Kinemage of the C-alpha trace (Angstrom):
@kinemage 1
@onewidth
@group {chain A} dominant
@subgroup {mainchain}
@vectorlist {calphas} color= white
{ca met a 1} P 9.540 211.155 9.210
{ca thr a 2} L 10.851 214.132 7.255
{ca leu a 3} L 13.546 214.641 4.668
{ca asp a 4} L 15.462 216.690 7.231
{ca asp a 5} L 15.312 213.740 9.658
{ca leu a 6} L 16.883 211.502 7.028
{ca arg a 7} L 19.546 214.060 6.078
{ca val a 8} L 20.597 214.466 9.699
{ca phe a 9} L 20.611 210.706 10.272
{ca val a 10} L 22.842 210.082 7.240
{ca ala a 11} L 25.172 212.855 8.417
{ca val a 12} L 25.410 211.273 11.889
{ca cys a 13} L 26.206 207.867 10.391
{ca arg a 14} L 28.905 209.438 8.238
{ca ala a 15} L 30.477 211.434 11.071
{ca gly a 16} L 29.980 208.845 13.797
{ca ser a 17} L 29.120 211.624 16.226
{ca leu a 18} L 25.997 213.549 17.215
{ca ser a 19} L 28.023 216.489 18.504
{ca ala a 20} L 30.074 216.773 15.303
{ca val a 21} L 26.902 216.994 13.203
{ca ala a 22} L 25.424 219.520 15.627
{ca arg a 23} L 28.487 221.742 15.180
{ca glu a 24} L 28.398 221.304 11.415
{ca leu a 25} L 24.722 222.255 11.182
{ca gly a 26} L 24.820 224.960 13.860
{ca arg a 27} L 22.273 223.152 16.036
{ca thr a 28} L 22.268 221.709 19.542
{ca gln a 29} L 23.155 218.077 20.116
{ca ser a 30} L 19.674 217.595 21.579
{ca ala a 31} L 18.087 218.828 18.348
{ca val a 32} L 20.171 216.402 16.301
{ca ser a 33} L 19.246 213.577 18.666
{ca gln a 34} L 15.539 214.387 18.250
{ca his a 35} L 15.790 213.754 14.491
{ca val a 36} L 17.180 210.283 15.145
{ca lys a 37} L 14.619 209.524 17.857
{ca arg a 38} L 11.785 210.529 15.520
{ca leu a 39} L 13.057 208.041 12.941
{ca glu a 40} L 13.348 205.326 15.602
{ca arg a 41} L 9.744 205.932 16.697
{ca glu a 42} L 8.600 205.819 13.091
{ca thr a 43} L 10.473 202.612 12.241
{ca gly a 44} L 10.085 200.909 15.607
{ca val a 45} L 13.743 199.845 15.754
{ca ser a 46} L 16.970 201.164 17.235
{ca leu a 47} L 19.057 202.872 14.550
{ca leu a 48} L 22.218 203.913 16.411
{ca glu a 49} L 24.481 202.155 18.864
{ca arg a 50} L 26.473 204.252 21.315
{ca gln a 51} L 30.178 203.459 21.657
{ca pro a 52} L 32.969 205.009 23.756
{ca arg a 53} L 34.013 207.249 20.866
{ca gly a 54} L 30.705 208.094 19.238
{ca val a 55} L 27.904 206.209 17.540
{ca val a 56} L 27.605 203.625 14.780
{ca pro a 57} L 24.488 202.509 12.915
{ca thr a 58} L 22.874 199.237 13.951
{ca glu a 59} L 22.066 196.652 11.306
{ca ala a 60} L 18.669 198.321 10.838
{ca gly a 61} L 20.386 201.717 10.829
{ca arg a 62} L 22.683 200.642 8.006
{ca val a 63} L 19.684 199.577 5.930
{ca leu a 64} L 17.991 202.952 6.420
{ca arg a 65} L 21.251 204.887 5.971
{ca asp a 66} L 22.010 203.255 2.605
{ca ala a 67} L 18.476 203.733 1.292
{ca ala a 68} L 18.263 207.315 2.553
{ca ala a 69} L 21.682 208.288 1.177
{ca asp a 70} L 20.770 206.975 -2.281
{ca gly a 71} L 17.369 208.659 -2.209
{ca ile a 72} L 18.717 212.022 -1.023
{ca ala a 73} L 21.467 211.950 -3.640
{ca gly a 74} L 18.947 211.269 -6.400
{ca leu a 75} L 16.614 213.987 -5.151
{ca asp a 76} L 19.421 216.556 -4.914
{ca leu a 77} L 20.488 215.781 -8.463
{ca ala a 78} L 16.906 216.115 -9.682
{ca leu a 79} L 16.545 219.494 -7.961
{ca arg a 80} L 19.782 220.707 -9.549
{ca arg a 81} L 18.564 219.646 -12.991
{ca leu a 82} L 15.222 221.376 -12.412
{ca gly a 83} L 17.165 224.503 -11.475
{ca asp a 84} L 19.099 224.288 -14.733
{ca leu a 85} L 15.846 224.032 -16.680
{ca val a 86} L 14.492 227.128 -14.932
{ca asn a 87} L 17.689 229.179 -15.174
{ca gly a 88} L 18.723 228.126 -18.641
{ca asp a 89} L 22.472 228.509 -19.181
{ca ser a 90} L 23.100 229.905 -15.694
{ca gly a 91} L 23.765 228.354 -12.324
{ca ala a 92} L 26.810 226.726 -10.760
{ca val a 93} L 29.010 223.694 -11.238
{ca arg a 94} L 30.438 222.470 -7.937
{ca val a 95} L 33.630 220.444 -7.976
{ca thr a 96} L 35.466 218.826 -5.099
{ca thr a 97} L 39.182 218.897 -5.804
{ca gly a 98} L 42.253 220.958 -4.851
{ca gly a 99} L 44.694 223.607 -5.994
{ca thr a 100} L 47.220 221.208 -7.491
{ca thr a 101} L 44.492 219.469 -9.447
{ca val a 102} L 43.164 222.726 -10.859
{ca arg a 103} L 46.638 223.886 -11.866
{ca his a 104} L 47.670 220.698 -13.622
{ca phe a 105} L 44.447 219.346 -15.092
{ca met a 106} L 41.825 222.092 -15.301
{ca ser a 107} L 43.375 225.500 -15.969
{ca glu a 108} L 42.924 225.307 -19.744
{ca ala a 109} L 39.428 223.842 -19.403
{ca ile a 110} L 38.348 226.562 -16.955
{ca val a 111} L 39.297 229.264 -19.453
{ca ala a 112} L 37.441 227.459 -22.249
{ca phe a 113} L 34.368 226.899 -20.078
{ca arg a 114} L 34.314 230.535 -18.957
{ca gln a 115} L 34.327 231.653 -22.578
{ca arg a 116} L 31.440 229.365 -23.478
{ca his a 117} L 29.209 229.774 -20.432
{ca pro a 118} L 29.246 233.386 -19.249
{ca arg a 119} L 26.545 233.005 -16.597
{ca val a 120} L 27.823 229.872 -14.892
{ca ser a 121} L 30.024 229.915 -11.785
{ca leu a 122} L 32.575 227.238 -10.966
{ca glu a 123} L 32.859 226.460 -7.261
{ca phe a 124} L 35.707 224.336 -5.917
{ca gln a 125} L 35.516 222.633 -2.513
{ca thr a 126} L 38.817 221.505 -1.028
{ca glu a 127} L 39.346 217.888 -0.014
{ca thr a 128} L 42.641 216.142 0.680
{ca ser a 129} L 41.969 212.527 -0.338
{ca ser a 130} L 39.831 210.541 -2.753
{ca arg a 131} L 37.916 209.075 0.194
{ca ser a 132} L 36.966 212.515 1.466
{ca cys a 133} L 35.950 213.500 -2.072
{ca phe a 134} L 33.584 210.531 -2.217
{ca asp a 135} L 32.130 211.467 1.167
{ca ala a 136} L 31.616 215.040 -0.041
{ca leu a 137} L 29.809 213.830 -3.165
{ca val a 138} L 27.428 211.722 -1.109
{ca ala a 139} L 26.885 214.299 1.628
{ca asp a 140} L 26.582 217.591 -0.247
{ca lys a 141} L 25.113 219.044 -3.401
{ca leu a 142} L 28.354 218.599 -5.339
{ca asp a 143} L 28.448 217.600 -8.960
{ca leu a 144} L 31.933 216.270 -9.671
{ca ala a 145} L 35.082 215.052 -7.934
{ca trp a 146} L 38.487 214.827 -9.628
{ca val a 147} L 40.298 211.863 -8.065
{ca thr a 148} L 42.859 209.161 -8.567
{ca ile a 149} L 40.800 206.243 -9.824
{ca gly a 150} L 40.795 203.343 -7.387
{ca gly a 151} L 38.611 200.378 -6.551
{ca pro a 152} L 34.809 200.389 -6.681
{ca val a 153} L 33.036 202.658 -4.186
{ca arg a 154} L 29.405 202.116 -3.269
{ca gly a 155} L 27.159 204.840 -4.624
{ca ile a 156} L 29.946 206.394 -6.743
{ca glu a 157} L 30.698 206.037 -10.444
{ca gln a 158} L 34.290 206.650 -11.576
{ca arg a 159} L 35.538 207.397 -15.082
{ca thr a 160} L 39.207 207.521 -16.102
{ca val a 161} L 40.172 210.585 -18.148
{ca val a 162} L 43.956 210.229 -18.415
{ca glu a 163} L 46.605 207.714 -17.343
{ca leu a 164} L 49.802 209.316 -16.071
{ca pro a 165} L 53.234 207.690 -16.464
{ca trp a 166} L 55.583 207.803 -13.468
{ca val a 167} L 58.872 209.692 -13.410
{ca leu a 168} L 61.755 209.943 -10.943
{ca ala a 169} L 62.434 213.552 -9.924
{ca val a 170} L 66.115 214.155 -9.172
{ca arg a 171} L 68.466 217.108 -8.973
{ca ala a 172} L 70.379 217.900 -12.142
{ca asp a 173} L 73.691 217.075 -10.439
{ca asp a 174} L 72.499 213.610 -9.328
{ca pro a 175} L 74.149 210.646 -11.131
{ca leu a 176} L 70.692 209.361 -12.133
{ca ala a 177} L 69.853 212.632 -13.910
{ca ala a 178} L 71.822 211.622 -16.997
{ca arg a 179} L 69.780 208.453 -17.501
{ca ser a 180} L 67.169 208.261 -20.270
{ca arg a 181} L 65.024 205.946 -18.123
{ca ile a 182} L 65.024 204.363 -14.695
{ca asp a 183} L 64.441 200.621 -14.315
{ca val a 184} L 62.214 199.684 -11.411
{ca ala a 185} L 65.028 197.637 -9.867
{ca asp a 186} L 67.128 200.813 -9.676
{ca leu a 187} L 64.665 202.231 -7.136
{ca ala a 188} L 65.596 199.628 -4.512
{ca gly a 189} L 67.471 201.257 -1.674
{ca ile a 190} L 66.916 204.807 -2.927
{ca ser a 191} L 65.690 207.282 -0.310
{ca leu a 192} L 62.286 208.316 -1.647
{ca ile a 193} L 60.054 211.218 -0.666
{ca arg a 194} L 56.763 209.536 0.196
{ca leu a 195} L 53.374 210.527 -1.107
{ca pro a 196} L 50.587 210.719 1.508
{ca gln a 197} L 49.790 207.265 2.905
{ca asn a 198} L 46.052 207.999 2.857
{ca ser a 199} L 46.117 209.081 -0.799
{ca thr a 200} L 45.050 206.731 -3.576
{ca ser a 201} L 48.165 207.607 -5.593
{ca gly a 202} L 50.422 206.732 -2.649
{ca ile a 203} L 48.557 203.467 -2.080
{ca arg a 204} L 48.827 202.556 -5.771
{ca leu a 205} L 52.548 203.309 -5.842
{ca asp a 206} L 53.184 201.260 -2.690
{ca ala a 207} L 51.179 198.370 -4.170
{ca ala a 208} L 53.212 198.508 -7.395
{ca phe a 209} L 56.459 198.474 -5.403
{ca ala a 210} L 55.252 195.503 -3.339
{ca glu a 211} L 54.185 193.551 -6.429
{ca leu a 212} L 57.570 194.174 -8.079
{ca gly a 213} L 59.468 193.317 -4.920
{ca ile a 214} L 60.924 196.809 -4.467
{ca arg a 215} L 61.717 198.054 -0.993
{ca gly a 216} L 62.664 201.706 -0.866
{ca ser a 217} L 63.615 203.672 2.197
{ca ser a 218} L 61.943 206.952 3.129
{ca asp a 219} L 62.506 209.574 5.795
{ca thr a 220} L 60.428 212.391 4.240
{ca ser a 221} L 56.731 212.587 3.401
{ca val a 222} L 54.658 215.296 1.730
{ca ala a 223} L 51.011 216.242 1.271
{ca asp a 224} L 51.039 216.685 -2.521
{ca trp a 225} L 53.023 216.095 -5.693
{ca asp a 226} L 54.259 219.656 -6.127
{ca thr a 227} L 55.884 219.606 -2.689
{ca ala a 228} L 57.580 216.307 -3.561
{ca leu a 229} L 59.047 217.938 -6.676
{ca leu a 230} L 60.233 220.954 -4.697
{ca leu a 231} L 61.980 218.808 -2.091
{ca ala a 232} L 63.639 216.733 -4.813
{ca glu a 233} L 64.824 219.960 -6.439
{ca leu a 234} L 66.283 221.054 -3.094
{ca gly a 235} L 68.225 217.804 -2.849
{ca leu a 236} L 66.256 216.318 0.063
{ca gly a 237} L 65.677 213.022 -1.719
{ca his a 238} L 64.253 211.456 -4.861
{ca ala a 239} L 60.539 211.517 -5.669
{ca val a 240} L 58.561 209.084 -7.794
{ca val a 241} L 55.637 211.163 -9.037
{ca pro a 242} L 53.204 211.135 -11.964
{ca ala a 243} L 54.161 213.157 -15.036
{ca leu a 244} L 51.616 215.940 -14.582
{ca pro a 245} L 50.114 217.286 -17.838
{ca gly a 246} L 49.989 220.931 -16.773
{ca arg a 247} L 53.604 221.110 -15.586
{ca pro a 248} L 56.304 222.081 -18.113
{ca ser a 249} L 59.213 219.648 -18.372
{ca pro a 250} L 62.388 220.901 -16.695
{ca gly a 251} L 64.917 222.265 -19.145
{ca asp a 252} L 68.507 221.054 -19.498
{ca asp a 253} L 69.758 224.114 -17.633
{ca gly a 254} L 67.327 223.834 -14.698
{ca pro a 255} L 67.965 222.294 -11.284
{ca leu a 256} L 65.517 219.379 -11.668
{ca arg a 257} L 65.262 216.372 -13.981
{ca leu a 258} L 62.278 214.065 -14.518
{ca val a 259} L 63.455 210.623 -15.652
{ca pro a 260} L 60.794 208.158 -16.931
{ca val a 261} L 60.138 204.951 -14.952
{ca pro a 262} L 58.306 202.905 -17.625
{ca gly a 263} L 58.199 199.729 -15.526
{ca leu a 264} L 55.565 201.165 -13.191
{ca pro a 265} L 51.878 200.881 -14.195
{ca pro a 266} L 50.431 204.300 -15.114
{ca leu a 267} L 48.260 206.168 -12.646
{ca pro a 268} L 44.618 206.619 -13.766
{ca val a 269} L 42.955 209.895 -12.795
{ca gly a 270} L 39.571 211.293 -13.712
{ca trp a 271} L 36.034 212.059 -12.618
{ca ala a 272} L 33.856 210.589 -9.898
{ca val a 273} L 30.129 211.333 -9.663
{ca arg a 274} L 27.126 209.884 -7.935
{ca arg a 275} L 25.339 209.003 -11.189
{ca trp a 276} L 26.480 209.925 -14.681
{ca asp a 277} L 23.009 209.552 -16.168
{ca ala a 278} L 21.616 212.058 -13.636
{ca leu a 279} L 24.439 214.600 -13.936
{ca ala a 280} L 23.279 218.150 -14.636
{ca pro a 281} L 23.977 219.290 -18.225
{ca leu a 282} L 26.305 222.104 -17.154
{ca ala a 283} L 28.313 219.765 -14.931
{ca arg a 284} L 28.584 217.262 -17.765
{ca ala a 285} L 29.717 220.069 -20.069
{ca phe a 286} L 32.501 221.019 -17.655
{ca ala a 287} L 33.551 217.380 -17.208
{ca asp a 288} L 33.699 216.937 -20.983
{ca thr a 289} L 35.683 220.161 -21.404
{ca val a 290} L 38.308 219.011 -18.889
{ca ala a 291} L 38.515 215.604 -20.585
{ca ala a 292} L 38.891 217.203 -24.015
{ca cys a 293} L 41.664 219.513 -22.811
{ca cys a 294} L 43.539 216.638 -21.150
{ca thr a 295} L 43.199 214.590 -24.329
{ca gly a 296} L 44.389 217.518 -26.443
{ca arg a 297} L 47.624 217.747 -24.442
{ca gly a 298} L 48.547 214.267 -25.587
{ca gly a 299} L 49.541 211.363 -23.375
{ca asn a 300} L 47.460 208.320 -22.626
{ca ala a 301} L 44.093 210.024 -22.252
{ca arg a 302} L 40.730 208.323 -22.163
{ca gly a 303} L 37.107 209.298 -21.913
{ca gly a 304} L 37.200 212.802 -23.436
{ca arg a 305} L 34.080 213.621 -25.459
{ca gly a 306} L 35.002 217.018 -26.830
{ca ala a 307} L 34.328 220.576 -25.748
{ca val a 308} L 30.955 222.279 -25.584
{ca arg a 309} L 29.508 225.345 -27.234
{ca gly a 310} L 28.703 228.773 -25.829
{ca gly a 311} L 30.409 232.106 -25.095
{ca gly a 312} L 31.505 234.545 -22.394
{ca arg a 313} L 32.949 234.282 -18.869
{ca ser a 314} L 32.000 232.892 -15.458
{ca pro a 315} L 33.376 233.531 -11.989
{ca val a 316} L 35.614 230.912 -10.364
{ca thr a 317} L 35.890 230.442 -6.595
{ca gly a 318} L 37.821 228.064 -4.343
{ca ser a 319} L 41.394 226.912 -3.741
{ca ala a 320} L 43.782 224.680 -1.844
{ca arg a 321} L 45.380 221.244 -1.788
{ca ala a 322} L 45.083 218.286 -4.121
{ca ala a 323} L 42.752 215.401 -3.464
{ca leu a 324} L 44.850 212.892 -5.367
């Protein structure tokens, strides 16, 4: 039994497919299968069950998968920390997030971090949902995920940084634009631009509507908050979205208005990691810098512990859509 056997086995359990893992790793399906067979010979039990659309772990396979995933995650974190000790104030901080997240929550923090840590690179891996962010944390050597905070997730620790109030985005010529606030009951019957159904923010908003007895109609859906705002500005509907900290409020002479909806519970967003106590110092420094910048903008922020010291610049790579 080797560490590579266990890594491949965990990847197969996560993907539910031998062929998908083979493509991901650039190996043959037979080679991937040999890793699993070696583990089955070593343990003396069947670890995978074949189904019409792939494979699933057996009861014994789930036991090994959970133990292996935890052990690999801890080992990867230890290796990253050893690398930091060897390299000093150099290395990389890897974040799973998206372009909208960076723009609204991290732009100020990235500048501050670059000035303080000149030899550190920031690498952003794109994911499109909180669930996929969690999977990326468990599967890869990633440090941090910026997500909408939801329910407990096995093997993941979540920490709220800021709670975002909800607003109704409407065109300036809409009758609702003149209101100072929108009562939740006013949303009944309004055609709303839907947030992604697989997103935690969309699920939270739908749950709040259901709890308050609000049934809104919808004939348009979007992949991220910025697109919802654009469509509302174009007059294609109304959008209930979080008040994003990095987005300037529309002026009185602009085409869009953001009207507060105080009756909706705020949306918590923040960091997810595998283990906070094992987080590499540079990754913790970046997480704290983002939290401090979000707190400094005002609003209902939580969890910020201040910025960190240093100087200089670091390269930044990555792009794309929000994982919220």
